[in-house]
N, C-alpha and C positions, 0 to 999 in steps of 0.2 A: 393515562398512558404513561410510561414511565423516559427517567430521562429528564432534558438532556445533560450528553455529556462530554467529554473532548479528548481527545490521549493526546499530548503534549508528548512530541516523540520525541527521543535520544539520539544524535549523530554515531554512528556506525563507524568505527575504526577495524583498522586489519586484526588486532588482536581479539575482538569481538568474536569476530570467525572461526571457530576453532576448528569446524572439520565439515564438509559435505560429499556427498555424493557425488554430488559435477568437480572434477577437478579443473586444474585451471594451469594450463587452456585445456581449456575442452578437447572430446576428439574432433569437432570439427573447428578447431581455433587454430589459432598457427601464432608461437612469438617472435615478438619482430627482432631481425637479426641485423646489424647495421652492414655486414657484407652481402644482405641478399640483393640483387638484381627485381626491384617491384613493378610488374605491369600497373599501369595504369588502372585502379578499380583495385585491385588486389588489399584486402585486407591483413592486420597483423593484431595484434594483442600486444600490452605492455603489462604483466603481472603487479605491477607499480602503481600503477593506476586502477588498475582491472576495469579498462577501455580497450573498447576496440576502434582503432584505428583506419580507415578508407585513402590507399595512395592518391594522388592526386597527380607528382607527375612524370612517376614512371623513374626507373634507374636505380644506383647504388649513391647512399649516404647517408654520413655514419650519425647525420643529427637524428635524436630521440624523439619518435611520434609528437610527443606531448612538447615538445622545445619548436615544434615548424608547423605550427596551425595559421603561423598569422604572416605579416611581410607582406612585398608587394606579388609572390609567389609560393602560395603555401602551401608546402608540400605533401604534409595530412589535414585531414579531415575528422574530427572525434565523433564518431557515428553514433555510438552506444556502448552499455555496460556488455564485459563480459556477461558468459551465461549463467555463470556462477553467482555473479553478486550484481545481475541482474533484479535479483527479486527487491533488493535495499534502495533502488532509486524511485523516483514519488511519480513512476509513472508503469500503469497497468499493462501496456503497449508492450512492454520491456519485458518476457518473461524466461523466470529460470524453467529448464526445461531438461526432465529425465524419464529414463524406461525407470517404471515404479520400482524402488521407493524413490525417491526425493526427501535428502532430509540434509537437515544440516544445527550442527551444534556449535548451540552460542553461550558469549559469557559475558552477557549485557550489562550487568551490573544494577543496579537498583533499581528495577519498575515492576508496575504491578498490572499490566494490562498489554496483551499483544493483538495488531489487528493484522487480519488478514485480506487480500485482496486481489482477485482474478485468479480461485482458483480453480484447478479442472482434477478432480481426480476423484475417489470412491472414500475417502475416509480421511480428517486430519488428525494426528497423535498429536498431545504435545506431552510431555516427561522433565521432569524438573530433578531437581537434587539438589540438595543443599553445599555442596561444593562439587569442584573436578572429580569426579571420580566416589561419590559420596552416598548419601544414602537422600533414597526417593522421597519426594516431599507432595509434590503432587502427580498426576497422570490424567490424564481425558482423553478418551476421541470421540470427535464432533463425526458423526454422517453427513455426509456433504450433499443432502439432498434439503431440499423445502418439506418441512412438514404440513400432511395434509389439511386445507382449512376444515372439512366437513369429511363427516362418511363417504356420500356420494364421490368426493374429489377424491379421499382413500383408493374407491375400487373402481373409482371409472375414471380418474382425470391423471392425466399428462405425468409422468413422473422430470419433475422440476429441481434443478442442480443448483448446487446452493455456491454459490461463487465469493463470497465472503462472509467470514466470523468475526470476531471479538472475543478474544477468552480474557475476563477481566475477575479480579479480587485475589488476584497471585499476592502472594507476602514475598515483601521483599525480602530477598540475600545481597550481600555482598558479591559476594562468588558467585551464584547459581549458576550452575551450569544446566541450559534450555536443549532439550532434543526435542525438535519439529518434524513430522513424518507426513509428506502425502502420500499416497497408495494409490492403487485400482488393482484390475487381474494383471495377472503372470502378459510383459510384456507391453502393458498398455504403455506410453507418454505419461507423466502426467504434469503441473507446469504450478508456476503462482508466481502472480504478476507483482507483489506489492508484502512484505513481512514489514509491519515498523511497530517498534519498543517503546514502551516510552508511562506517562504518567497520566493512568486513565483520571478523568477529576467530573465530579460531578456540577452541576451547576446549582445544587440545592443540596440541602442538609437527607441525609439520611431519615426516613421518615416524617419526614414534613409533611405539610396538604401543598400538592401544585407538581408543575412537574410542564413537560410539552403541553402542548392543547392541540383539539383536534381542528383537522385544515391547515395540517403540517403537507406543505408540497416537496416534493422531490419533481427534478426539471430534465431530463435530457436535451440534453445540445447538442446539436453536431457541428464540427468545423468544413463539413460535406458545401460544395458550391454546383452551381450549375454554370459552365460554360459553353455556349456560343460562336460557333468560329467566323470568318467572312462570308464563309458558306451557308448562312441559315443551320448549320450540323451543331443539335444539341448534345450534349455530353454529361454526367454528372463523375466532376473531381472527388474521388474518396479520400477523405481525413478522416482525425481522428475522433471519435466523440466522449462526451462527460455526461458525469449528472448534478447539476447546482441543487443547493438545500434551502428553501426557507422555514424556517421553526418561529415559531412563537409559546414561548413557556410562562408558566407564573411560581415564582418563586416567592419564600416570606422575606421582607423587606432588609432582617437580618441577614441576609444571603447576598444582596444584592452588591453590597463594596463587593465583595468576595471576587460574585460575578464577574464584576466589570474589570478588578483587576485580572482574572483570567485568559478573556477576551482581548485586554492589551497588550498581554503581553503574549499570544501569537498571531499578532493580526500580520505580521509579516511571514508567516513561519506553517509551511503546507502541512496540516495538523490532519486525523480524522476527532469528526463530527457525527456524533452518535442520538439522533432525535430519538429514539427508543430503542431498547434493546430488546421488547416484545416479541415472540412470534411473529412472521406474516408481515414485519414493520422492517425487512436489511433494507427496505429504496430508502429508508430514513437513516440510511450509515454512510456517508461523505467525505471521499477526502480531500480536503483540498485549501483556499484562503478565507479565508472568514472576517466577516465586518458584523455590527451590530450597534446597539444602545439600546439602556436601561431605561425604563420608568417608571419614577420612584413617585407611583399611585397614593403612596400611604404608608402609616405606620404597621398595617399588616403585613402586604401585601404587592409586589412590585412586577413589573414583564420586563423580557427579554424579547427582543429579539436579533436574529441571529438568522444571515444572509450568506455563505459558503457557494466559492463561484467553484465549481470541480475541476480539476484533474486530472480527472481517470471516469 
């Protein structure tokens, strides 16, 4: 089994998002206006923060929403990212959506990989130019369907959508222009839950013997709970879900210190952890906070244990 890898993410800035087929505000959004008489529950966005705010008090008030979130009587509640920027937070549940195509043109700087989560569409296309408006140096189109397990699955199995993807081995260009497009049939709404750019690092040297061992575990978890009221009526309170990951990997001892340093670097940083990039092992691709340890077994090899608390 290949892997493990970790995508150490970069922080996106306004300047890195060059353009998108989603406007800001989107058609379903309204920009905040200091003179508007807002009703309780009304929503408004700020382009400066790329956030949606929900009104708590109602009335007219000239204080910008991001400055009125606290105090004895907060006027606004920070609810979620705007539709344009939803794909760049750390939650798959906040998706960027658009009638096909959903396209982003990005200027992220030096990266070597992109991770996608919460995809909903038919194809994912990535095109990279060496500079804005320059020469295309990379192009790839991914069919957002899980590959069949065997011939029987090919002919008789159900079609399984691919909601995650990792595009790696990209050549870093400081001024690269990256175009990402998610498409489907005419008039179909497509979605992206998260798009993460960064530095994909293998925890063992290329070509070395080792990697993620068998027995790796992807563990779905839910934050829903069962509620029983005073009359004995029981209901399920729906909450978000996520997937945790437990993997053990064997690496050459010569790689152990580097692997340990990488784990230490991202201990408190949400990151994409990929236990294996082999087909039909997409369940071992989890975005979350990781902890782990390195056991120096001897001069030949060491054992790495990684535990990821999934955020999605």
